[in-house]
ZAVO-51479 format. One line per field, with one value per residue (C-alpha): residue in three letters; x, y, z. Coordinates in Angstrom, 1 decimal. Layout:
N
residuo	ALA, ... .
px	X, ... .
py	Y, ... .
pz	Z, ... .
//
This chain:
618
residuo	UNK, UNK, UNK, UNK, UNK, UNK, UNK, UNK, UNK, UNK, UNK, UNK, UNK, UNK, UNK, UNK, UNK, UNK, UNK, UNK, UNK, UNK, UNK, UNK, UNK, UNK, UNK, UNK, UNK, UNK, UNK, UNK, UNK, UNK, UNK, UNK, UNK, UNK, UNK, UNK, UNK, UNK, UNK, UNK, UNK, UNK, UNK, UNK, UNK, UNK, UNK, UNK, UNK, UNK, UNK, UNK, UNK, UNK, UNK, UNK, UNK, UNK, UNK, UNK, UNK, UNK, UNK, UNK, UNK, UNK, UNK, UNK, UNK, UNK, UNK, UNK, UNK, UNK, UNK, UNK, UNK, UNK, UNK, UNK, UNK, UNK, UNK, UNK, UNK, UNK, UNK, UNK, UNK, UNK, UNK, UNK, UNK, UNK, UNK, UNK, UNK, UNK, UNK, UNK, UNK, UNK, UNK, UNK, UNK, UNK, UNK, UNK, UNK, UNK, UNK, UNK, UNK, UNK, UNK, UNK, UNK, UNK, UNK, UNK, UNK, UNK, UNK, UNK, UNK, UNK, UNK, UNK, UNK, UNK, UNK, UNK, UNK, UNK, UNK, UNK, UNK, UNK, UNK, UNK, UNK, UNK, UNK, UNK, UNK, UNK, UNK, UNK, UNK, UNK, UNK, UNK, UNK, UNK, UNK, UNK, UNK, UNK, UNK, UNK, UNK, UNK, UNK, UNK, UNK, UNK, UNK, UNK, UNK, UNK, UNK, UNK, UNK, UNK, UNK, UNK, UNK, UNK, UNK, UNK, UNK, UNK, UNK, UNK, UNK, UNK, UNK, UNK, UNK, UNK, UNK, UNK, UNK, UNK, UNK, UNK, UNK, UNK, UNK, UNK, UNK, UNK, UNK, UNK, UNK, UNK, UNK, UNK, UNK, UNK, UNK, UNK, UNK, UNK, UNK, UNK, UNK, UNK, UNK, UNK, UNK, UNK, UNK, UNK, UNK, UNK, UNK, UNK, UNK, UNK, UNK, UNK, UNK, UNK, UNK, UNK, UNK, UNK, UNK, UNK, UNK, UNK, UNK, UNK, UNK, UNK, UNK, UNK, UNK, UNK, UNK, UNK, UNK, UNK, UNK, UNK, UNK, UNK, UNK, UNK, UNK, UNK, UNK, UNK, UNK, UNK, UNK, UNK, UNK, UNK, UNK, UNK, UNK, UNK, UNK, UNK, UNK, UNK, UNK, UNK, UNK, UNK, UNK, UNK, UNK, UNK, UNK, UNK, UNK, UNK, UNK, UNK, UNK, UNK, UNK, UNK, UNK, UNK, UNK, UNK, UNK, UNK, UNK, UNK, UNK, UNK, UNK, UNK, UNK, UNK, UNK, UNK, UNK, UNK, UNK, UNK, UNK, UNK, UNK, UNK, UNK, UNK, UNK, UNK, UNK, UNK, UNK, UNK, UNK, UNK, UNK, UNK, UNK, UNK, UNK, UNK, UNK, UNK, UNK, UNK, UNK, UNK, UNK, UNK, UNK, UNK, UNK, UNK, UNK, UNK, UNK, UNK, UNK, UNK, UNK, UNK, UNK, UNK, UNK, UNK, UNK, UNK, UNK, UNK, UNK, UNK, UNK, UNK, UNK, UNK, UNK, UNK, UNK, UNK, UNK, UNK, UNK, UNK, UNK, UNK, UNK, UNK, UNK, UNK, UNK, UNK, UNK, UNK, UNK, UNK, UNK, UNK, UNK, UNK, UNK, UNK, UNK, UNK, UNK, UNK, UNK, UNK, UNK, UNK, UNK, UNK, UNK, UNK, UNK, UNK, UNK, UNK, UNK, UNK, UNK, UNK, UNK, UNK, UNK, UNK, UNK, UNK, UNK, UNK, UNK, UNK, UNK, UNK, UNK, UNK, UNK, UNK, UNK, UNK, UNK, UNK, UNK, UNK, UNK, UNK, UNK, UNK, UNK, UNK, UNK, UNK, UNK, UNK, UNK, UNK, UNK, UNK, UNK, UNK, UNK, UNK, UNK, UNK, UNK, UNK, UNK, UNK, UNK, UNK, UNK, UNK, UNK, UNK, UNK, UNK, UNK, UNK, UNK, UNK, UNK, UNK, UNK, UNK, UNK, UNK, UNK, UNK, UNK, UNK, UNK, UNK, UNK, UNK, UNK, UNK, UNK, UNK, UNK, UNK, UNK, UNK, UNK, UNK, UNK, UNK, UNK, UNK, UNK, UNK, UNK, UNK, UNK, UNK, UNK, UNK, UNK, UNK, UNK, UNK, UNK, UNK, UNK, UNK, UNK, UNK, UNK, UNK, UNK, UNK, UNK, UNK, UNK, UNK, UNK, UNK, UNK, UNK, UNK, UNK, UNK, UNK, UNK, UNK, UNK, UNK, UNK, UNK, UNK, UNK, UNK, UNK, UNK, UNK, UNK, UNK, UNK, UNK, UNK, UNK, UNK, UNK, UNK, UNK, UNK, UNK, UNK, UNK, UNK, UNK, UNK, UNK, UNK, UNK, UNK, UNK, UNK, UNK, UNK, UNK, UNK, UNK, UNK, UNK, UNK, UNK, UNK, UNK, UNK, UNK, UNK, UNK, UNK, UNK, UNK, UNK, UNK, UNK, UNK, UNK, UNK, UNK, UNK, UNK, UNK, UNK, UNK, UNK, UNK, UNK, UNK, UNK, UNK, UNK, UNK, UNK, UNK, UNK, UNK, UNK .
px	-88.6, -86.9, -84.4, -81.6, -81.5, -78.9, -81.0, -84.0, -82.0, -80.9, -84.5, -85.5, -82.5, -82.9, -86.6, -86.1, -83.2, -85.5, -88.2, -85.8, -84.0, -87.3, -88.2, -84.8, -85.0, -88.5, -87.4, -84.6, -87.1, -89.6, -87.0, -84.9, -82.2, -81.2, -80.0, -77.5, -73.9, -73.0, -76.5, -77.1, -74.4, -76.5, -79.5, -77.5, -76.5, -80.2, -81.2, -78.3, -79.2, -82.7, -81.6, -79.1, -81.8, -84.2, -81.4, -80.4, -84.1, -84.8, -81.6, -82.3, -85.9, -85.4, -82.0, -83.1, -86.0, -83.6, -81.2, -83.8, -85.9, -83.0, -80.5, -81.2, -80.9, -78.4, -75.8, -78.1, -78.8, -75.2, -74.2, -76.8, -75.8, -72.1, -72.6, -74.7, -72.1, -69.3, -71.4, -72.1, -68.4, -67.4, -70.1, -69.2, -65.7, -66.9, -69.0, -65.9, -64.0, -66.7, -66.7, -63.0, -63.4, -66.1, -64.0, -60.7, -61.9, -64.8, -66.9, -69.0, -66.7, -68.0, -68.8, -70.6, -67.4, -66.3, -69.7, -69.3, -65.9, -67.2, -69.8, -67.2, -64.8, -67.6, -68.6, -65.0, -64.5, -67.8, -67.1, -63.8, -65.1, -68.4, -66.9, -64.5, -67.3, -69.5, -66.6, -65.4, -69.0, -68.0, -71.4, -73.3, -73.6, -70.8, -70.0, -71.0, -74.6, -76.0, -75.8, -72.3, -69.1, -67.9, -65.7, -62.0, -62.7, -60.7, -63.8, -64.2, -60.6, -60.9, -64.0, -62.3, -59.2, -61.2, -63.3, -60.2, -58.4, -61.5, -62.1, -58.4, -58.7, -62.0, -60.4, -57.4, -59.6, -61.9, -58.8, -57.7, -61.3, -61.5, -58.2, -59.6, -63.0, -63.7, -66.6, -66.9, -67.8, -71.6, -73.7, -74.8, -71.2, -70.7, -73.8, -72.4, -69.1, -71.0, -72.9, -69.6, -67.7, -70.5, -71.3, -67.6, -67.2, -70.0, -68.7, -65.2, -66.3, -68.6, -65.9, -63.5, -65.9, -66.3, -62.5, -62.5, -65.3, -63.5, -60.4, -62.4, -65.6, -66.9, -66.9, -70.7, -70.4, -68.5, -71.1, -73.8, -71.7, -71.1, -74.8, -75.5, -73.1, -74.5, -78.2, -78.2, -76.3, -79.6, -80.4, -77.1, -77.5, -81.1, -81.0, -77.5, -78.8, -82.2, -81.6, -82.0, -84.6, -84.4, -84.9, -87.9, -89.4, -88.7, -90.3, -93.4, -93.5, -93.2, -95.9, -98.3, -98.5, -99.2, -102.5, -102.1, -104.7, -104.9, -106.1, -102.7, -100.4, -97.2, -97.1, -94.3, -94.7, -94.4, -92.2, -89.2, -86.5, -88.6, -88.0, -91.2, -90.4, -93.2, -96.6, -99.7, -102.6, -105.6, -108.3, -109.5, -107.6, -108.6, -107.0, -104.4, -103.3, -103.0, -100.7, -98.6, -98.2, -97.3, -94.6, -93.1, -93.1, -91.5, -88.8, -88.1, -87.6, -85.2, -83.2, -82.9, -81.9, -79.2, -77.9, -77.5, -75.8, -73.1, -72.8, -69.2, -70.1, -71.8, -69.9, -72.6, -73.1, -73.1, -71.2, -72.3, -71.1, -73.2, -74.5, -74.0, -76.8, -76.5, -78.4, -78.8, -79.3, -81.9, -79.2, -77.8, -81.2, -81.7, -78.1, -78.7, -82.0, -80.6, -78.3, -81.2, -83.7, -86.7, -89.3, -91.5, -89.0, -88.8, -92.1, -90.2, -88.2, -88.6, -86.6, -86.4, -84.8, -82.0, -80.3, -79.1, -76.4, -76.0, -72.6, -71.0, -67.5, -68.6, -70.4, -67.4, -65.3, -67.9, -68.1, -64.3, -64.0, -65.9, -63.8, -66.7, -66.0, -68.2, -67.0, -68.4, -71.8, -72.0, -74.5, -75.8, -79.2, -80.5, -80.2, -82.3, -81.7, -83.3, -86.3, -86.8, -87.0, -89.5, -91.6, -91.7, -92.6, -89.6, -89.7, -88.4, -90.6, -90.6, -91.9, -94.7, -93.7, -94.5, -91.3, -90.5, -87.4, -85.6, -82.5, -80.4, -79.8, -76.3, -77.7, -75.1, -77.3, -80.7, -82.6, -85.0, -87.4, -87.5, -89.5, -88.2, -88.2, -86.0, -83.7, -83.3, -82.7, -80.0, -78.2, -78.3, -76.6, -74.4, -71.2, -71.5, -72.7, -69.8, -67.2, -68.6, -68.5, -65.2, -63.4, -65.0, -65.2, -66.8, -69.8, -73.1, -74.8, -75.9, -73.7, -75.5, -73.6, -75.6, -78.5, -80.2, -83.1, -84.7, -86.4, -89.0, -90.5, -89.4, -88.2, -85.6, -83.5, -81.0, -78.5, -77.5, -75.6, -77.5, -76.6, -77.9, -76.5, -77.3, -80.8, -82.2, -80.3, -81.3, -84.1, -84.2, -85.4, -86.3, -85.9, -86.9, -87.3, -91.0, -93.9, -96.7, -97.6, -94.2, -95.3, -95.8, -98.9, -96.9, -95.8, -92.5, -89.9, -86.7, -88.4, -89.5, -87.9, -85.5, -86.4, -89.8, -91.0, -88.9, -89.9, -90.1, -89.5, -92.3, -91.3, -87.7, -88.7, -91.1, -88.4, -86.3, -83.1, -80.2, -77.0, -73.9, -72.0, -68.2, -65.4, -66.6, -70.2, -68.8, -67.1, -70.4, -72.4, -69.8, -70.0, -73.8, -73.9, -71.7, -73.9, -77.0, -75.4, -74.6, -78.2, -79.4, -77.1, -78.6, -82.1, -83.1, -85.8, -87.7, -84.6, -84.2, -81.5, -81.7, -80.3, -79.9, -79.4, -78.3, -80.6, -78.3, -75.8, -78.4, -78.1, -81.5, -81.3, -80.2, -81.4, -78.1, -76.1, -72.6, -71.7, -73.5, -75.0, -75.2, -76.0, -77.0, -78.8, -81.3, -84.1, -82.3, -83.7, -86.6, -86.4, -88.6, -90.9, -94.5, -95.6, -93.8, -95.0, -98.6, -98.2, -96.9, -99.7, -102.4, -101.0, -100.6, -104.4, -104.4, -100.9, -98.3, -96.1, -92.8, -93.9, -94.7, -92.3, -92.3, -90.5, -88.2, -84.5, -83.3, -85.9, -85.6, -81.9, -82.2, -84.9, -83.1, -79.9, -81.8, -83.3, -79.9, -78.7, -81.7, -80.7, -77.4, -76.8, -73.7 .
py	14.2, 17.6, 18.4, 20.9, 23.3, 21.2, 18.1, 20.0, 21.1, 17.5, 16.3, 18.9, 18.2, 14.4, 14.6, 17.1, 15.0, 11.9, 13.7, 15.2, 11.8, 10.0, 12.8, 12.6, 8.8, 9.1, 11.8, 9.6, 6.8, 9.1, 10.9, 8.1, 10.4, 11.2, 7.7, 8.1, 7.8, 8.9, 9.7, 6.1, 6.5, 9.4, 7.1, 4.4, 7.1, 8.1, 4.5, 4.1, 7.5, 6.4, 3.9, 6.3, 9.1, 6.8, 5.9, 9.6, 10.6, 7.9, 8.7, 12.4, 12.2, 9.7, 8.0, 6.3, 4.6, 3.8, 1.9, 0.3, -1.1, -2.1, -3.3, -7.0, -6.4, -3.7, -6.0, -6.5, -2.8, -2.0, -4.1, -2.4, 1.1, 0.5, -1.0, 2.0, 4.5, 2.6, 2.3, 6.0, 6.9, 4.4, 5.4, 9.1, 8.1, 6.3, 9.4, 11.5, 9.1, 9.3, 13.2, 13.2, 11.0, 13.3, 16.4, 14.9, 13.1, 15.4, 12.5, 9.9, 6.9, 3.3, 2.9, -0.4, -2.3, 0.4, 0.2, -3.5, -3.1, -0.6, -3.1, -5.8, -3.7, -2.6, -6.3, -7.2, -4.4, -5.0, -8.7, -8.1, -5.5, -7.1, -10.6, -9.4, -7.9, -11.0, -13.4, -11.4, -10.4, -6.7, -5.2, -3.4, -0.4, 2.0, 5.7, 6.9, 7.2, 4.8, 1.1, 0.6, -1.4, -2.1, 0.7, 0.4, -2.9, -4.1, -3.7, 0.0, 0.7, -1.0, 1.1, 4.4, 3.3, 2.5, 5.7, 7.9, 6.6, 7.0, 10.6, 11.5, 10.2, 12.1, 15.3, 14.7, 13.9, 16.9, 19.2, 17.8, 18.3, 21.9, 22.7, 21.2, 22.9, 25.2, 26.6, 23.5, 21.4, 20.9, 22.4, 18.8, 17.7, 20.8, 19.9, 16.4, 17.9, 20.3, 17.4, 15.4, 18.2, 19.2, 15.6, 14.8, 17.9, 16.8, 13.2, 14.4, 16.5, 13.8, 11.1, 13.5, 13.9, 10.1, 9.7, 12.2, 10.3, 7.1, 8.6, 10.5, 8.5, 11.1, 14.0, 14.5, 17.7, 15.9, 13.1, 15.8, 17.5, 14.1, 13.5, 17.2, 16.8, 13.4, 14.5, 16.8, 14.6, 13.6, 17.3, 17.9, 15.0, 15.8, 19.6, 19.6, 17.1, 18.6, 22.3, 23.1, 25.2, 23.0, 19.9, 21.3, 22.3, 18.7, 17.2, 19.4, 18.3, 14.7, 14.8, 17.2, 15.8, 18.3, 18.1, 18.2, 20.1, 19.0, 22.5, 23.9, 22.3, 23.6, 25.1, 26.8, 30.6, 32.4, 35.0, 32.8, 35.5, 38.0, 36.1, 34.0, 30.5, 28.7, 29.8, 28.1, 27.1, 28.0, 27.0, 23.4, 21.5, 19.0, 15.5, 16.2, 19.4, 17.7, 14.9, 17.4, 19.5, 16.4, 15.5, 19.0, 18.7, 15.3, 16.5, 19.5, 17.1, 15.0, 17.9, 19.3, 16.0, 15.3, 18.8, 18.2, 14.9, 16.4, 19.7, 20.7, 21.2, 17.8, 15.7, 13.8, 10.3, 6.8, 4.2, 0.6, -2.4, -1.8, 1.7, 5.2, 7.1, 10.9, 13.0, 16.7, 19.4, 22.0, 24.6, 22.4, 22.4, 26.2, 26.9, 24.9, 26.5, 29.9, 29.5, 29.8, 32.5, 30.8, 31.3, 28.9, 26.1, 25.9, 24.1, 21.1, 20.7, 17.4, 16.8, 13.0, 13.6, 11.2, 10.1, 6.5, 5.9, 2.3, 0.8, 4.2, 2.9, 1.1, 4.2, 6.4, 4.2, 4.4, 8.2, 8.6, 6.3, 9.1, 11.8, 12.8, 13.7, 14.8, 18.3, 18.2, 17.5, 20.4, 22.9, 20.6, 19.9, 22.8, 25.9, 28.4, 26.8, 23.5, 25.5, 27.1, 23.7, 22.6, 25.7, 24.9, 21.3, 19.9, 16.3, 13.4, 10.5, 7.8, 5.2, 2.8, 2.7, 6.3, 6.9, 10.5, 11.5, 14.8, 16.0, 18.5, 22.0, 21.1, 18.1, 15.7, 13.8, 12.2, 11.6, 8.7, 7.4, 3.6, 1.1, -0.7, -4.0, -2.4, -1.1, -4.6, -6.1, -3.5, -4.2, -7.9, -7.3, -4.4, -6.3, -7.9, -4.5, -2.5, -5.1, -4.9, -1.1, -0.7, -3.4, -2.6, 1.2, 0.5, -1.1, 0.5, -0.1, 3.3, 4.5, 4.7, 7.1, 6.4, 4.6, 6.5, 6.2, 9.4, 9.0, 9.4, 9.7, 6.1, 7.4, 5.3, 7.4, 6.6, 9.2, 8.3, 9.7, 11.5, 9.7, 12.5, 15.8, 17.3, 15.8, 18.8, 17.8, 14.1, 11.8, 9.1, 5.6, 3.2, -0.3, -3.7, -5.9, -6.1, -4.9, -4.9, -1.3, -0.2, 2.8, 6.4, 8.3, 10.9, 10.3, 8.6, 8.6, 10.2, 13.5, 13.6, 16.6, 16.1, 16.7, 15.1, 12.3, 9.2, 6.9, 3.1, 0.0, 0.4, 4.1, 3.1, 0.4, 2.8, 5.6, 3.5, 4.7, 2.4, 2.6, 2.1, -1.1, -0.4, -1.4, 0.9, -0.4, -4.0, -3.2, -1.6, -4.7, -6.9, -4.8, -4.7, -8.4, -8.9, -6.6, -8.4, -11.7, -10.4, -9.3, -12.7, -14.3, -12.1, -13.1, -9.6, -8.8, -5.9, -3.7, -1.2, -0.5, 3.3, 5.0, 8.7, 9.8, 13.2, 13.8, 16.4, 13.6, 11.6, 11.0, 12.0, 9.9, 6.6, 7.2, 6.0, 7.4, 6.5, 9.0, 11.2, 8.1, 7.3, 3.8, 2.8, 0.1, 1.3, 0.0, -3.3, -3.8, -6.0, -9.7, -12.2, -12.6, -13.5, -10.0, -10.3, -13.9, -12.7, -9.8, -12.2, -14.7, -12.0, -10.3, -13.7, -13.9, -11.0, -10.9, -13.3, -14.6, -13.7, -10.1, -9.3, -7.2, -9.2, -12.5, -14.9, -13.8, -16.3, -15.5, -11.7, -11.9, -13.7, -11.4, -8.1, -9.4, -10.2, -6.7, -5.2, -6.8, -5.3, -1.7, -2.0, -2.1, -3.4 .
pz	221.2, 220.9, 218.2, 218.1, 215.1, 213.3, 213.6, 212.3, 209.2, 208.7, 208.8, 206.2, 204.0, 204.1, 203.3, 200.4, 199.2, 199.1, 197.1, 194.6, 194.2, 193.4, 191.0, 189.3, 188.9, 187.4, 184.9, 183.7, 183.1, 181.4, 179.1, 177.5, 176.2, 179.7, 180.1, 177.3, 178.3, 180.9, 182.0, 183.0, 185.7, 187.2, 187.2, 189.1, 191.6, 192.0, 192.8, 195.3, 196.8, 197.5, 200.1, 201.6, 201.8, 203.7, 206.1, 206.7, 207.2, 209.7, 211.7, 211.6, 212.8, 215.7, 216.1, 219.3, 217.5, 214.6, 216.8, 219.2, 216.4, 214.2, 216.7, 216.2, 212.4, 212.4, 210.8, 207.8, 207.4, 208.0, 205.1, 202.9, 204.0, 203.6, 200.2, 199.1, 200.3, 198.6, 195.4, 195.4, 195.6, 192.9, 190.4, 191.0, 190.0, 186.9, 186.0, 186.3, 184.0, 181.4, 181.6, 181.0, 177.9, 176.6, 177.1, 176.0, 172.9, 172.2, 171.2, 173.0, 172.2, 172.4, 176.1, 176.4, 177.4, 179.8, 181.6, 181.9, 183.3, 185.8, 187.0, 187.2, 189.2, 191.6, 192.1, 192.9, 195.4, 197.1, 197.3, 199.0, 201.5, 202.3, 202.2, 204.9, 206.9, 206.7, 207.5, 210.4, 211.6, 211.7, 211.0, 213.7, 216.0, 216.1, 216.7, 213.2, 214.6, 212.0, 211.3, 209.8, 210.5, 214.0, 215.3, 214.1, 212.5, 209.5, 207.3, 208.3, 207.6, 204.1, 203.4, 204.2, 202.3, 199.1, 199.6, 200.2, 197.1, 194.9, 196.2, 195.5, 191.9, 191.4, 192.5, 190.2, 187.2, 188.0, 187.9, 184.6, 183.2, 184.4, 182.6, 179.3, 179.4, 176.5, 174.5, 172.4, 175.5, 175.6, 178.4, 179.2, 179.9, 182.0, 184.1, 184.6, 185.8, 188.2, 189.7, 190.1, 191.8, 194.2, 195.1, 195.7, 197.8, 200.1, 200.2, 200.9, 203.9, 205.2, 204.9, 206.7, 209.5, 209.6, 209.9, 212.8, 214.5, 214.0, 215.8, 218.4, 219.2, 221.7, 219.2, 218.9, 216.9, 214.2, 214.1, 213.5, 210.9, 209.1, 209.0, 208.0, 205.0, 203.9, 204.0, 200.9, 198.5, 196.8, 196.4, 194.7, 192.3, 191.4, 191.1, 189.5, 186.8, 186.2, 186.6, 182.9, 181.1, 178.0, 180.1, 181.9, 178.5, 177.3, 180.4, 180.0, 176.3, 177.3, 180.0, 178.3, 174.8, 172.0, 170.3, 166.5, 164.6, 161.0, 160.1, 161.2, 158.7, 157.1, 153.7, 151.9, 151.7, 148.3, 149.8, 150.6, 150.3, 152.2, 155.5, 155.7, 154.5, 156.4, 157.5, 158.9, 156.7, 158.7, 156.2, 155.8, 153.1, 150.5, 150.8, 148.1, 149.7, 153.1, 151.7, 149.7, 152.8, 154.9, 152.4, 152.7, 156.5, 156.3, 154.0, 156.3, 159.1, 157.0, 155.8, 159.3, 160.7, 158.1, 158.5, 162.2, 161.6, 159.3, 161.2, 162.0, 165.6, 166.0, 168.6, 170.5, 169.5, 170.9, 168.9, 168.8, 166.8, 163.7, 164.1, 165.6, 167.2, 167.1, 169.5, 169.7, 172.3, 171.8, 171.2, 168.3, 166.6, 166.8, 165.8, 162.6, 161.6, 162.3, 159.3, 156.8, 156.0, 157.6, 160.3, 162.3, 161.8, 165.6, 165.4, 163.9, 167.1, 168.9, 172.1, 171.2, 167.8, 167.1, 163.9, 163.6, 161.0, 160.2, 159.4, 159.3, 158.7, 155.5, 154.1, 155.0, 152.7, 149.9, 150.2, 150.3, 147.2, 145.4, 147.2, 149.4, 153.0, 155.9, 155.4, 151.8, 153.2, 155.5, 154.3, 151.6, 153.2, 155.1, 152.9, 151.1, 147.7, 148.8, 150.2, 146.9, 145.3, 147.9, 147.4, 143.7, 144.6, 142.6, 143.8, 141.8, 140.5, 143.2, 140.8, 141.6, 145.2, 145.6, 147.7, 148.4, 146.4, 146.6, 144.8, 146.6, 145.1, 143.9, 142.0, 143.5, 146.0, 146.2, 149.4, 149.3, 152.0, 152.1, 154.1, 157.2, 155.2, 152.5, 155.2, 156.6, 153.2, 152.4, 155.7, 154.9, 151.5, 152.5, 152.8, 149.4, 147.9, 149.3, 148.3, 144.7, 144.3, 146.2, 144.3, 141.0, 140.5, 137.1, 138.6, 137.6, 140.9, 142.2, 145.0, 148.3, 150.7, 153.9, 155.5, 158.3, 160.6, 162.0, 165.3, 166.6, 163.1, 162.2, 158.8, 157.0, 154.6, 151.8, 150.8, 147.2, 144.3, 141.6, 138.3, 136.2, 137.3, 133.9, 133.8, 132.0, 128.9, 129.1, 128.4, 131.1, 130.7, 133.6, 132.1, 133.6, 130.5, 131.1, 128.9, 131.4, 132.5, 131.2, 129.2, 130.4, 129.7, 127.7, 124.2, 123.6, 120.8, 119.8, 119.3, 123.0, 124.7, 127.5, 131.2, 130.9, 133.3, 133.4, 130.5, 130.5, 128.4, 125.8, 125.4, 124.7, 122.2, 120.4, 120.3, 118.0, 119.7, 119.3, 121.4, 119.2, 120.1, 120.3, 122.6, 125.3, 125.1, 125.3, 128.6, 129.9, 128.9, 130.7, 133.9, 133.8, 133.3, 136.4, 138.4, 137.3, 138.3, 141.7, 142.2, 141.2, 143.7, 146.4, 145.3, 144.2, 141.7, 140.2, 140.0, 137.2, 134.6, 134.2, 131.2, 130.6, 126.9, 125.8, 122.8, 121.5, 120.7, 118.9, 115.1, 113.9, 110.8, 112.3, 115.8, 117.0, 119.9, 121.0, 123.7, 126.2, 127.8, 131.5, 132.9, 136.4, 138.4, 141.0, 143.2, 144.0, 147.5, 146.6, 147.6, 145.8, 148.8, 149.3, 148.2, 144.9, 144.3, 145.0, 142.5, 139.9, 140.3, 140.3, 137.1, 135.4, 135.3, 132.8, 131.2, 129.9, 132.8, 131.0, 130.5, 134.2, 136.0, 139.2, 138.6, 140.4, 140.5, 137.9, 135.3, 136.0, 135.5, 132.1, 130.9, 131.7, 130.1, 126.9, 127.0, 127.5, 124.2, 122.4, 123.1, 121.4, 117.7, 116.0 .
//
């Protein structure tokens, strides 16, 4: 069968459109972040487009075979094709609405309910149009050169009415979006808009040709033009969505996994201010060096991620009921790291990087209760001062858990890595915890300003207040009321200089330090007692009363101190679970049960309250 030049072009366009559409759908499946709102609407369009592309390719290559083989079933295919064409127009409209929301509000507002509403609206419209077609038996051959509605049927008129109204709304919304475009709108949003406009342009012209054919059935040239304009719609969606260097790099990264060589591990350079913060260690490392280097690399990932989260330019997130998920474009990452005097930080880039912030609204209230706003956290994490601390390996003691703790350069915040179990425990008690510290500002429970998960590294992070901003002047004691393994290797006593490692119960008792009991101390004891009671009610155990004492305020003769003291309660995310019960039973083989740190919540509460009374003198 011979084809005229226009038919040959249609065959090529429809085949290319089919291939590109399949590729685009696969890329959306391979790269999860492409399905973030409104990316899932593009995926829906790709799936719909697959059916349309097969239809256009078959019609283009041999329309006689198409009709002869399908004539008995043309009413079935007509229903499928008409549904796909209508779905394509409707989901393009929904995509345009989502782009307008992104541009107008500059954030990805909660979209789950809107997506459900889109699906419901589509179902209703399809039910009306297809229900009319089925009930009136208006599917079949017509002058549109493919299986569709019967010529000039009610169903065909309804289809073009719905399509026409949708196309007009899309053009109106696109005009509004174009007027609101500015430099702050992300490149991704602009690509979505480009796809929408190009796709709508082709659909508009194709629908216009269809209306002309409906009015003039013998206009063969308009039939060919309608098919010509419909064939490349898949190309427009696929290329418009995927034509991005950063996306191609990400796809290459996803398909061709990087091989990690343990010999090439990050270390901090000694010439920080000379422009080389990070370099590669080419020689084999001992195990201690490897773990130290791994901690530095982990910390750099955390600092970079938190810096991106609180960046003034960060506007991309998806809001859900109990968490917000922030995601970042490649340009966001490189813009942040360009603010510091560093090199090779680009090696930390991961296209799948996301930061999940749990119960953001609650933590905003907690931060604001201490007059801390998001703007105050900009520049706190990723800066040269923090890298100096990292180079000097100034990490805090993470206790027996070995958790990575890092205090920011301004000494206001502590970053702590916790386990997934601890994160779940904290989420379970968050409501009670937040009510306590918001309703009782005097509470000594340490303020936690945020709980984050950094993906794909599966790191759970707490952002906390630093209780001891002047720690260099203080001796700090971590008290549990236990005497088993509660003594540091270093010496203890009132003559111990400040700023040494955190000391424990035995060190405090041996120091002879007594805190003067006065009206202020009485209030502190009462508040601490209430905090301990709250933790007992939540079935927590193994938490610590941490005390910082300014030794310059210590009376050397009596070893009493009345001011310059800071109290706090930390590490209260341990439930009395099987692990704690096993620890208690094992240690009870060697020590007295009442002296073991791990204990049931009731006993632990009584013991730490008794110990609290011992540290005060009347």
